[in-house]
N, C-alpha and C positions, 0 to 999 in steps of 0.2 A: 794405575788403579791398584789400590791395596787389597790384599786378600782378607776376606772377612772370616773370622774364626767363629765356628759354631760350637756351642757347648751342648753336650748331650745330658738330658735329665734322666736319671735312673729311678725306677720305682723303689719305694721303701723296702719292699720284700727282697728285691735284688741286693740292696745294700746290706740288709740284715743277714742274708745268706752268705754274702761275700765275707762279712766280718766273722760269721760263725765258722767258716772254713779255717780262719786263722785262730780264733780264740778257743773253739770247741774241738776241732778236728786236728789241730797241730800243724797245719800248713804254715810255711813262712809267708810273710807278706809278698815278697817277690814271686814266689811260686803261685800263690793264689791269684795275684794280679795278672800274671802271664796267662794262666789257664782261663781267666775270665775275659781277657782282652781289655783290661783297664790299666791305667798307670799306677805305679806303686805309691806315688804321693797321694793319689785319690783314695786308695785303700787305707793308707796310714791315717788320713784325715777321718774317714768313716770309723775306723777302729778306735781312734782317740776319742771321738764323740761318744761312741757306745760305752767305752770305759769310763768316761766322765759321768755319763748318765747312771751307770751302775754304782759309782762311788758316791753319787749324790752331789757332786761338785758342779754339775751343769745347771744353768739357770733355765727356769721355765719361760714360756713366752710372755706371761704376765709380768714376771720378774724382770725380764729384759726391757719390756715397755716402761715399767716403773723406773728402772735405772736410767733409761734415756731421758725420761721426763725430769728426773731429779738432776741429771747432769745439765740439762737446759736451764733449770731454775738456778743452779749454782753459778752457771756462766752469767746469767742475767743479774744475779745479786752481786757478783764481782764487778761487773760493769757499773752498776749503780753505786757501789762503794767507791770505785775510782773517781766517778763524777763528783761525789760528795767530798772526797779528799781534795780534789783540785779546786773545788769551790771554796773550801775553808783555808787553803794555804795562804792566800793573800789577805785574809780578813783579820781584823784586830777586834775580836769580841763581837763582830757583826758578820752575818753571813752575806756572801755574794757582793762584797764591796770591791770596787775596782781601784787599783793602784793609780794614783794621779801623778804622773810624771810630767813635769813641766820642762821647759827648756833651761833648767838650772843645772845641767850636768847630771841629772838623775838623783839629786839629793833631796828633792822636794817631793817625797811620796809619803804615804800614810805610815809605812813601817819606820822610816827614818824619823819622821816627826814624833811618833810614839816613843821610840827609843831615846830620843834626845829631850823629850818633854817640851818641845817648841810649840808655840801657838802661831797659827797663820790664819789670816782672814782672806778668803778667796771671793 
């Protein structure tokens, strides 16, 4: 049986006060983390988030949602573009034509016929 890790959710006020110890009162992150009983990496994460919000570099919730939606759209458009590229690779002035390869060693296909100017009745 594997051990299940539980994560503790801290109230917003606790996070703000922990970061204030570091930013406003001059405690080092390891000192503040030890006195509060949390890990230093967690306090660094909270501190970085607060600093980003103060600098204006953090995204709001609506901006994050819009960014996710735009990334999904870009992904979908790239997939559609690749499909269209593949559909037009084998065509000679026509969309979605299939290359007709007969048992002639692969030389009887639309591309070869077009390049050589040959006429074939099928």
